[in-house]
N, C-alpha and C positions, 0 to 999 in steps of 0.2 A: 829369574833364571838367566843363565848365560847363553848367548846366542851361539848356535851351531849350524851346521848345514845338513840338508835332508838326505836320508837314505830310505828307500821304499819300505824296508822292513822295520827299521828301528828309529827313524827320524833323527839320524845323526849326521855328522859332517862329511861332506865330499866336495872338494873344491872350495869356492868362495860364496856359494849360495846360502843366505842366512836361513836359519830355522831354530826351533826351540828343542831343547833336550827333552826326551820322553822320560816318564817315570822309570822305565826299565833301564835306560842309560844311566840315570842318576843312581839307581840302586846298585848297579854293577860298579860304578866308579866309587861310591861310598864304601861298599863292601871290600873292594880291592884295596882301598886306602887302609881300612882297618886290618885286613889280612897282612898287608905289607909291614905294618907296625910290629907284628909278632913273627914275621917270616925270618928264617935263618939266613937266607941269601938275599940278593938284590931283587929276585923275581919270585912271584908266587906261582907254585905249580898249578896247572890247569885243574887237576883233580880236586885240589883244595878249594879253589875258587868255585868250582861247580857244586861241591858239597855245601859251601857256605851260602850259595844262592838257592840251593834246593832244586837243582836241575841236573840233567844228565850231562856228561862231559861234552857231547857233540853240540848241545844247545849253547853251552858256555863258550865253546870254541868259535861258533858262528858269530856270536856277539862280540867276542874279543877281536876277531878279524875285522869286523866292521868298525870297532873303536880304534883299531890300529890304522885303518884307512883314513880315519878322521883326525889322526894325530893326537889322540887322547891317551893311548897306551903304546908301549913297545912290546911286541910279541915274538917269541921264539918257539917254534913248534915243540922242541924238546927241552927248552930251557924255562918256559913259563912266561909270565906277563908282569909288567910293572907300569905304573902311571908315568906319563910325561909331565912336564911342568904345568901345561894347560889342563891336563886331566886331573892333576892333584889340586889345582885351584878350584875346579868345578866340584870335586869331591869334598873339599873343605867347606865350600859354599853350602852344599847339601847338608853336611854334618852340622854346620852352624844353625841352619833352619831346624833340624831335628832336635838338637839339644836345647835350643831356646824354647821350642814348642813344648818339650817335656816339662820344662820348668814352669812355663805359663799354665799348662794344664794342672799342675800340682798347686802352685802358689795362688793363681787367680781363680781357676775353675774348681779347685778342691778335689780333683781326682786323686785316687790312690797312686802312689809312686810305682806300684807293681803292675799297673795296667797302661801307663802312659807311653811305653815304648811302641806298642803296636798302633796306638792312636796317632802318635807323631809320625810313624812310618806312612800313614795314610795322608796326613795333612801336609807334610813337608813338600809335596810336589804341587800343591795348589796355592800356597801362600805367596803373595807378592813381596818383593823386597821392601816396598814402602810400609806394608803392614808389619813385616818382620822387624824393621828398625824401630817402629812404634812400640812393639812388644819388648824389644831390647831396652828401650828407654823406660818403659813402664816398670820393668823388673829391676831397674837400677844398673844396667850394663853388667850383668853377672859374668863370672868367669867359669862357673861350673854348673852342670845340670843337677837334678835331684839325686842322682847316683854318684855324683862326684866326678863325672867325666868332664874334662875341660872343654870349654866352648871356644871355637875359633873366632878370631876377630873379624870385623867386616872386611878387612884388607887381606884376609886369608892366612893369618898367622895363628899357629897353635902352640901354646906353651904347655908342656906336660912336666910338672914338677917331679923330682925324683921321689919314689915311694918304695916302701918295703911291704911285703905281705905278712900275714900272721903266721905263716909257716916258717919264716926266716927272721923275723924281727927279734930284738933283744928280749930276754926273759926277765920277769919281775920289774918291768919298766912300764909305767902307764903310757899308752900311745893313743893318739887321736885318730879315729877312723876317718879316712880321706876319700875313699872311693870303693865302690862295689862293682866288680867287673862283669858279673853274670846278670843279664837283664831278664832272665826267666822269672815269670810271675811267682811261681812257687818258691824259688830261692829267695827272692826279695821279701816275700812274706815271712819266710824262715828268719831272715836277717832282722826284720822288724820285730818279730816276736822275742828275739834274743837281744834286742837293744843295740844292734851293731850298725845302725844307720850312720852315714857321714856326720861327723861332729861329736859323736859319742866317744867316751874314754874306755879303752879296753886294756887289760893286762894279760899277757901270756904267762901263766903260772908254771906250766910244765909241758914239755914235749914227750910224747910216748911213741918213739919210732916203731916199736914192735906192733903197736896197735894202729899205726899211721894216723895218729890223732894228737891234738893239742888241748890242754886244759886252759880255759880262759875265764876271766872274771870281768864283767862289765859293770863299771861303777861300783855300787855296794851290793850288787846281786850275788847270789850263790854261784860257785864255779860250775861251769858246764864243759862238756867235751865236744870238740869240733873236729871233724875229719880233716886230714891234710889237704884233700882236694878242695873242700869248701874254704879252708883257711887261706889257701893260695889265691882265692878270688876276692879277698877282703884286704885292701891296701890301707896302710897307715902312714902318717907323716914320717919322713926320714928323720932319725934322731939328730937333734942339734948338737954340735960339738960343745964339749964342756970346757 
């Protein structure tokens, strides 16, 4: 973990006194990073961050103010919150631990991909960097977790290849599933039952706007109907230029 300085409530930075980031701090920074990736503006609204963390706005605001005092975020009472460079690096460090652990739990321990998200959430705050890098080497220095989410490098770089989702990709063109955005266990089980895991080949046969659905065919299976909301959560490789 990266060194920070102590705060009585959160164990985060003030001044130059060294301390360790708490799991709560790491969870906020990781979630803020993920929210920023999909935010419309530069800053994430406090209500959105509170909802993502499952807390009331007042609780989120107290933590964000402490993070701002530590130099990890920039906070504007009416504008929202964003990560500073140091906050982003810590967030990416946590995200790297999380995604490597997910892959380790699936590939080495044999856990189902639909349950490893919560397990990794618990383990990511306890694992040391030494153990993490051994796991990385054991897995062959992977670039994506079981759900197709890209894994940040040890130096804090994250490459997210351009993708399209099943609600917008070309029709009648075989596509390779690259990433599943929803980590909910029931959704992942649904994806697996329908053969839509990363690496599988899927073809959008038809879109039915009136029914808010798409008809898809996975490999040689029969066609099935998929709601637009679900289709938007499944990303495929960007078509290569002809």
